[in-house]
C-alpha positions in Angstrom: 0.0 0.0 0.0 1.2 3.5 -0.8 2.5 5.5 2.1 0.3 8.4 1.0 -3.4 7.9 0.3 -5.9 10.5 -0.8 -9.6 10.0 -0.4 -10.9 12.2 -3.1 -14.3 14.0 -3.5 -16.5 12.6 -0.7 -18.9 14.2 1.8 -16.4 14.6 4.6 -17.9 14.8 8.1 -14.9 15.6 10.2 -16.6 15.8 13.7 -14.0 18.5 14.4 -15.9 21.8 15.1 -13.1 23.9 13.6 -13.2 22.0 10.3 -16.9 21.1 10.0 -18.3 19.2 7.0 -16.8 19.4 3.6 -18.8 18.6 0.4 -16.6 17.2 -2.4 -13.9 17.1 0.2 -10.6 15.2 0.4 -8.7 13.5 3.2 -5.0 13.0 2.8 -3.3 10.2 4.8 0.4 10.0 5.2 1.7 6.9 7.0 -0.5 6.3 10.0 -1.8 9.9 10.3 -4.3 12.3 8.8 -2.1 14.9 7.0 -4.8 17.3 5.6 -8.5 17.7 5.1 -9.9 20.1 2.5 -11.0 20.6 -1.1 -8.9 19.8 -4.2 -5.8 18.8 -2.2 -2.7 18.3 -4.3 -0.9 15.1 -3.5 1.6 12.6 -4.9 -0.5 9.8 -3.5 -2.6 6.8 -4.2 -6.0 8.3 -5.1 -9.2 6.6 -4.0 -12.3 8.1 -5.5 -15.0 8.4 -2.9 -17.2 10.8 -4.8 -20.8 10.3 -3.7 -19.7 8.5 -0.6 -19.6 9.7 3.0 -16.3 9.9 4.9 -16.5 9.8 8.7 -14.1 9.0 11.6 -14.1 5.4 12.6 -16.7 4.4 15.2 -15.7 3.7 18.7 -17.3 0.9 20.8 -16.6 1.7 24.4 -17.7 -1.6 26.0 -17.9 -5.0 24.4 -17.5 -8.5 25.8 -15.7 -9.7 22.7 -15.0 -13.1 24.1 -18.8 -13.9 23.6 -18.5 -13.9 19.8 -18.5 -17.7 19.8 -21.8 -17.8 21.6 -23.5 -15.2 19.4 -27.3 -15.3 19.5 -27.5 -17.8 22.4 -29.6 -15.5 24.5 -32.0 -13.5 22.3 -34.8 -13.5 24.8 -32.7 -13.2 27.9 -33.1 -10.7 30.7 -30.1 -9.4 32.5 -30.8 -11.9 35.3 -31.0 -14.7 32.7 -27.7 -13.6 31.2 -25.9 -14.0 34.5 -27.0 -17.6 34.7 -27.1 -18.6 31.0 -23.8 -17.0 30.0 -21.6 -16.2 33.0 -22.5 -19.3 35.0 -23.1 -21.7 32.1 -20.8 -20.9 29.1 -18.0 -18.8 30.7 -16.5 -21.5 32.9 -16.1 -23.7 29.8 -14.0 -21.3 27.8 -10.5 -22.4 26.9 -7.8 -19.9 25.8 -8.3 -21.0 22.2 -12.0 -20.1 22.5 -11.1 -16.6 23.7 -8.6 -16.2 20.9 -11.1 -17.3 18.3 -13.8 -15.0 19.7 -11.6 -12.0 20.0 -10.2 -12.4 16.5 -13.6 -12.9 14.8 -15.3 -10.4 17.1 -12.7 -7.7 16.3 -13.0 -8.4 12.6 -16.8 -8.1 13.0 -16.1 -4.6 14.4 -13.8 -3.6 11.5 -16.4 -4.9 9.0 -19.0 -2.6 10.6 -16.7 0.5 10.6 -15.7 0.2 14.3 -12.1 1.1 14.4 -11.7 1.3 18.1 -12.9 -1.2 20.7 -12.9 -1.4 24.5 -12.7 -5.1 25.0 -14.2 -5.8 28.5 -12.6 -9.1 29.0 -14.0 -10.8 32.1 -13.0 -14.3 31.0 -9.5 -14.6 32.5 -10.0 -18.1 33.9 -6.2 -18.9 33.6 -3.2 -16.8 32.8 -3.3 -18.1 29.3 -6.7 -16.5 28.7 -5.6 -12.9 28.6 -2.7 -13.7 26.3 -5.2 -15.4 23.9 -7.5 -12.4 24.0 -4.7 -9.9 23.3 -3.4 -12.1 20.4 -6.8 -12.1 18.8 -7.0 -8.3 18.9 -3.5 -7.9 17.6 -4.1 -10.2 14.6 -7.4 -8.3 13.7 -5.5 -5.0 13.4 -8.0 -3.1 15.4 -7.3 -0.2 17.8 -8.4 -1.5 21.2 -8.3 -1.0 24.9 -7.9 -4.4 26.4 -9.8 -4.2 29.8 -8.4 -7.0 31.9 -11.3 -8.5 34.0 -11.9 -11.2 36.5 -12.2 -14.9 35.9 -15.7 -16.3 35.5 -15.6 -19.9 36.9 -18.6 -19.6 39.2 -21.4 -17.1 39.4 -21.5 -17.2 43.2 -17.8 -16.9 43.6 -17.3 -13.9 41.2 -20.5 -12.0 41.3 -22.0 -12.3 44.8 -20.0 -10.3 47.3 -16.9 -11.9 45.7 -13.8 -12.3 47.8 -11.6 -13.0 44.8 -9.7 -10.1 43.5 -8.3 -9.8 39.9 -4.7 -11.0 40.3 -2.4 -7.9 40.4 0.7 -9.9 39.4 -0.9 -11.2 36.2 -2.4 -7.7 35.3 1.2 -6.4 35.8 2.6 -9.2 33.6 0.1 -8.5 30.8 0.8 -4.8 30.9 4.6 -5.2 30.8 4.3 -7.9 28.1 1.9 -6.1 25.7 1.4 -2.5 26.7 4.7 -1.2 28.0 4.8 1.7 25.5 1.3 3.0 25.8 1.5 4.3 22.2 0.5 1.3 20.1 -2.7 0.2 18.6 -3.5 -1.6 21.9 -3.7 0.0 25.3 -5.0 -1.3 28.6 -7.6 -0.8 31.3 -8.9 -2.7 34.3 -12.4 -4.1 34.0 -13.6 -4.2 37.6 -16.9 -5.6 39.1 -17.3 -3.0 41.8 -19.2 -2.6 45.1 -22.0 -5.1 45.7 -20.6 -7.6 43.3 -17.4 -7.7 45.4 -16.6 -7.1 49.0 -15.1 -3.7 49.9 -11.7 -5.2 50.4 -11.7 -6.6 46.9 -12.9 -3.3 45.5 -10.1 -1.5 47.2 -7.6 -4.0 46.0 -8.6 -3.8 42.4 -8.7 0.0 42.4 -5.2 -0.1 44.0 -4.0 -2.3 41.2 -5.3 0.1 38.6 -3.7 3.1 40.4 -0.3 1.4 40.9 -0.2 0.3 37.2 -1.5 3.7 36.0 -4.3 2.2 34.0 -8.0 3.4 34.0 -10.9 1.6 35.5 -14.1 0.6 33.6 -17.0 -0.7 35.7 -20.7 -1.5 35.2 -23.0 0.5 37.6 -26.7 1.1 38.2 -28.3 -1.4 36.0 -31.0 -4.1 36.4 -32.6 -5.4 39.6 -29.3 -5.9 41.5 -26.8 -3.2 40.5 -29.6 -0.7 40.1 -30.1 -0.9 43.9 -26.4 -1.1 45.0 -25.8 2.7 45.0 -22.4 1.8 43.6 -21.1 5.3 42.8 -22.1 6.4 46.3 -20.3 3.5 47.8 -17.2 4.2 45.7 -17.2 7.7 47.2 -17.3 6.3 50.7 -14.3 4.2 49.8 -12.4 7.1 48.3 -12.3 5.6 44.8 -14.0 8.2 42.6 -10.9 8.5 40.3 -10.9 10.8 37.3 -11.2 9.0 34.0 -13.2 6.0 35.4 -15.7 4.8 32.8 -19.2 4.0 34.3 -21.2 1.7 32.1 -24.9 1.7 31.8 -25.8 4.2 34.6 -29.5 3.5 34.1 -30.5 3.9 37.8 -28.0 6.5 39.1 -29.5 8.9 41.6 -29.2 12.7 40.9 -26.5 12.8 43.6 -24.6 10.0 41.9 -24.8 11.8 38.6 -23.3 14.8 40.3 -20.5 12.6 41.7 -19.7 11.2 38.3 -19.5 14.6 36.7 -17.6 16.2 39.6 -15.0 13.4 39.6 -14.5 13.8 35.9 -15.9 10.3 35.2 -17.0 9.0 31.8 -20.2 7.3 30.7 -20.7 4.4 28.3 -24.3 3.5 27.3 -25.5 0.4 25.5 -29.0 1.4 24.4 -30.3 -1.8 22.8 -29.1 -4.1 25.6 -30.4 -1.8 28.3 -33.9 -1.5 26.8 -34.1 -5.1 25.7 -32.6 -7.0 28.7 -34.0 -4.8 31.5 -30.9 -2.8 32.6 -33.1 0.3 32.6 -33.6 3.4 30.4 -30.5 4.4 28.4 -29.5 7.7 30.1 -28.1 9.6 27.1 -29.9 12.8 27.7 -29.4 12.6 31.4 -25.7 12.3 31.0 -25.6 15.3 28.7 -27.7 17.3 31.2 -25.0 16.7 33.7 -22.3 18.1 31.4 -20.9 14.6 30.5 -20.1 13.4 27.0 -21.6 9.9 26.9 -20.6 7.3 24.3 -22.2 4.2 22.9 -21.3 0.5 23.2 -22.6 -2.9 22.0 -22.1 -4.9 25.2 -23.1 -8.5 24.2 -23.7 -10.1 20.8 -25.3 -13.0 22.6 -28.4 -10.8 22.5 -28.1 -7.7 20.3 -26.5 -6.7 17.0 -22.7 -5.9 17.0 -22.8 -2.7 15.0 -22.9 1.0 15.9 -25.6 1.8 13.4 -28.1 -0.2 15.5 -27.0 1.5 18.7 -27.2 5.0 17.2 -30.8 4.4 16.0 -31.9 2.7 19.2 -30.6 5.7 21.3 -32.0 8.2 18.9 -35.5 6.7 18.7 -35.6 6.1 22.5 -34.6 9.6 23.6 -36.8 11.3 21.0 -39.8 9.1 21.9 -39.3 10.1 25.6 -39.1 13.9 24.8 -42.0 13.8 22.3 -44.2 11.8 24.8 -43.5 14.3 27.6 -44.3 17.3 25.3 -47.6 15.6 24.2 -48.6 15.0 27.8 -47.8 18.5 28.9 -49.3 20.0 25.6 -46.1 22.0 25.0 -43.8 22.4 22.1 -41.0 19.9 21.7 -37.9 21.6 23.1 -35.1 22.6 20.8 -32.6 20.6 22.9 -34.1 17.3 21.6 -31.3 15.1 20.3 -30.4 15.3 16.7 -28.8 12.8 14.3 -25.5 14.6 14.6 -25.5 14.1 18.3 -25.8 10.4 17.7 -22.8 10.4 15.4 -20.8 12.3 18.0 -21.7 9.6 20.6 -20.4 6.9 18.2 -17.1 8.7 17.2 -15.5 11.7 19.1 -17.4 11.0 22.3 -16.3 7.4 22.1 -12.7 8.3 21.7 -13.1 10.6 24.8 -14.5 7.8 26.9 -11.9 5.3 25.7 -9.2 7.8 26.7 -8.0 8.1 23.1 -9.4 11.5 21.9 -5.8 12.7 21.2 -5.5 9.9 18.7 -8.9 9.3 17.1 -12.5 10.2 17.0 -12.4 13.0 14.5 -10.8 13.6 11.1 -8.4 16.2 12.5 -4.9 16.5 10.9 -2.3 15.0 13.1 -4.6 12.4 14.5 -4.3 8.7 13.6 -5.9 7.8 10.3 -8.9 5.9 11.5 -11.3 6.5 8.7 -14.5 5.0 7.4 -16.1 5.4 4.0 -19.9 4.8 3.7 -21.1 3.9 0.2 -23.5 6.6 -0.8 -24.7 4.9 -4.0 -26.2 1.8 -2.5 -30.0 1.1 -2.4 -30.3 2.0 1.2 -28.2 5.2 1.1 -28.8 6.9 -2.3 -29.4 9.7 -2.8 -27.4 11.5 -0.2 -29.1 14.7 0.8 -28.0 15.0 4.5 -24.8 12.9 4.9 -25.2 12.7 8.7 -28.6 11.3 8.3 -27.3 8.9 5.7 -24.8 7.5 8.2 -27.0 7.5 11.3 -30.4 6.5 10.0 -29.9 4.8 6.6 -26.6 2.9 6.5 -25.7 -0.5 7.9 -22.5 -2.6 7.9 -23.1 -3.7 4.3 -22.6 0.0 3.3 -19.2 0.2 4.9 -17.0 0.2 1.8 -13.6 1.2 3.2 -12.0 1.1 6.6 -8.6 2.4 7.6 -7.0 2.0 11.0 -3.8 3.9 11.7 -3.5 4.4 7.9 -3.7 0.7 7.1 -6.6 -0.4 4.8 -8.5 -3.1 6.6 -11.6 -3.2 4.4 -11.8 -2.2 0.8 -14.5 -2.4 -1.9 -16.9 -3.7 0.8 -14.6 -6.7 1.6 -12.5 -7.4 4.6 -8.9 -7.8 3.7 -8.3 -10.3 6.6 -8.8 -14.0 6.1 -12.4 -14.0 7.4 -13.0 -17.6 6.3 -10.2 -18.9 8.5 -11.4 -16.8 11.4 -15.0 -18.0 10.9 -13.9 -21.7 10.8 -11.9 -21.3 14.0 -14.9 -19.5 15.7 -17.4 -22.2 14.6 -15.1 -24.9 16.1 -15.1 -23.1 19.4 -18.9 -22.7 19.2 -19.4 -26.5 18.6 -17.1 -27.3 21.5 -18.8 -24.9 23.9 -22.4 -25.9 23.0 -21.5 -29.6 23.4 -19.6 -29.0 26.7 -22.5 -27.1 28.1 -25.0 -29.8 27.2 -22.8 -32.4 28.9 -22.5 -30.3 31.9 -26.3 -30.0 32.2 -26.8 -33.8 32.0 
């Protein structure tokens, strides 16, 4: 591939307020970075004609249990309570390192195919020290930008999710960090995926936060969702423990109290919301507007492909429809005009791109088509049956397109999908994944006998 690539003549949505949108715009990539954005850019480069197409920053998924790719669609009707039993207490204990590798490779390629260039891999499947190595290897081979969030083992629901006394092993977290993430500047970075108060004893919570602090990695934690965690008052309990660290990502947040919202904002926390899972599985209402009201910049995530689609188009639409329904219904009941602050399609695109980069701690590298940032770029085919004609390019992306319309994906300047086809060996990844699926389904059936 040429070291310089010019995307020529597209609808360029930069998501950078200083640059705005550019009709018939160009994006020049040099090496792994965006060199320039504008019109009629001169360049000695490989030229890719994207006229009629929409060019956007790569999507950012801020929370996905990628290891569950091998058990996709196993829990379509599940509630959150069902999920704990049917996945974490049923499939998870059976996972071998090779199943984690197969899932992370295929799951990350699924992301790339759908235009997700950055992934926070919430990996709570570290049943042995070989499991995290397998997870990281899958991400590496997929070529995705990822935050590997090291989580607990999942060998027993009662041992790991009911006032657990078992902490994530600090020594192994340190080993994984020194082995794979020592520079902090590569495609892969690291976080700690903690369970938090209620799911763990206070001593374990303190120990896991101490591990993150000592190793200088951020924490990501599920809070305020479903019948259990929705009543734990987890953010308030973290305040009591002195653990409201800046940069912590709080996932779901469906049942945070007003006081807790204030604590998240005051502590410079971050918020990741998974709208379809939350509405479908009973986590609670996706609090997109609530987070914005408190001055936060929420982002979107997929969560689990056991139950919901694995693409950001679905999440943008779910959040958009849900929040607008809520505002419209309130205006109808009060017989008032719909407020001008009602969320717009561009707000959804921000949640999926620049806000996602903010939540992942990577806004200096990705999230917008800003010169100097990494070249994480997605081209949406504007001439397909679902997307043509393009009148409002933002609406085309948020409300018309789907993964089949993602024609080109670049990550750090490397083309990972072109002409609508992944450049990776998807067939080999699929075969490996299906071998893991067959093993896991059979092993679960034997375990239940």
